[in-house]
C-alpha positions in Angstrom: 13.2 -9.4 -6.1 12.0 -6.1 -5.1 8.6 -5.4 -3.1 7.3 -2.3 -3.0 5.2 -2.0 0.1 2.6 1.4 0.2 1.9 2.0 3.1 -1.1 3.9 4.4 -1.8 5.5 8.0 -3.0 8.2 10.1 -1.6 10.9 10.6 -2.6 14.2 12.8 -5.8 15.0 11.2 -6.0 13.3 7.9 -4.6 9.7 6.2 -0.9 10.1 4.7 0.3 7.4 2.0 3.9 6.5 1.9 6.2 4.6 0.0 9.6 3.6 2.6 9.8 5.8 4.3 9.0 8.3 1.1 5.4 10.5 1.9 3.7 10.4 -1.5 0.4 12.7 -0.8 -2.3 12.8 2.3 -5.8 12.5 2.1 -9.0 13.6 4.3 -10.6 10.1 5.0 -9.5 6.3 4.8 -11.3 5.6 1.8 -9.7 8.1 -0.4 -6.0 7.8 1.1 -6.8 3.2 0.6 -7.2 4.4 -3.5 -4.4 6.6 -4.1 -2.2 3.7 -2.4 -3.8 1.1 -4.7 -3.7 3.1 -7.8 0.9 4.1 -6.7 0.8 0.0 -6.0 -0.5 -1.0 -9.2 2.1 2.1 -11.6 5.1 1.1 -9.5 4.3 -2.6 -10.2 3.7 -1.5 -13.7 7.3 0.4 -13.9 9.2 -2.5 -12.2 6.9 -6.0 -12.1 8.7 -6.5 -9.4 5.4 -7.6 -6.6 4.2 -4.3 -4.9 1.4 -4.2 -2.5 -0.7 -2.6 0.1 -0.1 -2.1 4.3 -3.4 -0.2 6.2 -1.7 0.5 10.0 -5.1 0.2 12.1 -5.6 1.5 15.7 -4.3 -1.2 17.5 -0.7 -0.4 15.9 -1.1 -3.7 14.3 -0.4 -3.3 10.1 -3.0 -5.3 8.5 -1.7 -6.0 3.7 -4.7 -5.1 2.1 -3.5 -5.3 -1.1 -1.2 -7.5 -3.4 -0.5 -7.0 -7.1 1.8 -9.1 -8.9 2.8 -12.0 -12.2 3.7 -9.8 -15.6 3.0 -6.9 -15.4 0.9 -6.4 -18.3 -0.9 -9.9 -17.1 -1.0 -8.9 -12.9 -2.7 -10.8 -10.5 -4.3 -7.7 -7.6 -5.2 -10.0 -4.6 -7.7 -8.0 -2.0 -6.1 -9.6 1.5 -6.8 -8.9 5.1 -4.1 -10.5 7.4 -2.0 -9.3 9.6 1.7 -9.3 9.0 4.3 -7.9 11.8 6.6 -5.6 9.4 8.0 -2.0 10.0 6.6 0.7 8.1 
């Protein structure tokens, strides 16, 4: 199973969205970046059928998993989460 974790973190004066090490976009504020990351995760899940998620780097440096999309692509379950993970970008 190949999962996708979309990363959101503060970068210079904005917020960067990445898929692995690949930059997918820059946004002025965190909310716009999270929205774009959620959409990207949903699109990725629909295209591959594999689980996808969104993680955000907090100011303290800890990564927090905020969203998981899993299940069949047509009946995907979107679960909001809020817990710390030890994954690296």
